[in-house]
Steps between C-alpha positions, in 0.01 A plus 500: 500500500706349781382455857738773604344743253155406630622544857644842419157611383360438848641826620274678253202262485317321783583131536137378481492580127696178445233282650180590315149459642491854631846468652426214739783251544358156433558232765466126448168374632664212689799700624747354246721327758859469377660305786484160326597625156846382390762729351790437263845411629651791309377854546355719230676835454403864457819649352651840549683672217421713199146560381450400138397855409844628608827416332757374747867583492688341217650176625732482197332168426280383215183501714177698512528860608165485676375296794713235666684265263499131593832359387729202526876504476720214391720539811263491795769608749452870428355722771535862389396705198866556417562123488195455279621775266838328472315193365242688295543264202352215708196699622166371371179689576195275541234745610429842642301551817344806655549657841204417728363218281461175690719221368331176611706202609514209256290286735227764528503558124459126439213489753320789329549355152390152607180633654430723201527192280264303728251788493497517120506124435194442717311806375469568869217704648573400861671795671669281767812452284526875453457561873779254584733651240419848632578396857835351397593805295402732785703308756800482265489877443453594864722243670743355245621792292834675527386859471806709421311830488259446793204521261283249688525691829426829321189344346387359836534844660299664223223240520471531878451880489 
């Protein structure tokens, strides 16, 4: 289920159901200050486009009919769908992404993977690493994400009700 699908349920279900513990939103004991937390140079992205459950219009290309195809084209000077279709033999699909799924920047992905590795290598039971990773991820999502469908603001409004 995507964040957008979860968000759409809010109209029918009360927001507190997401948070457990009788519906109370949990706050960090120390306030979880984010001012001194660094963010990536490149932004993460929440894409707009077709939901995976819906077929999109036929692009007349050899790409997925669902979701958003991630492609490269031999000639990178193309700008329109028509120009891409003219060079359809050089189109290579590498992945398919979903509307409203966060696509993390490379730097943030590397940070998360590096810290996951540290956590597992040290059989860590100290939550400080997790807290720091959580702070960085939170700041990246709230302050360093290109949100093409305004999902973050919609979520903030729902939580503040």
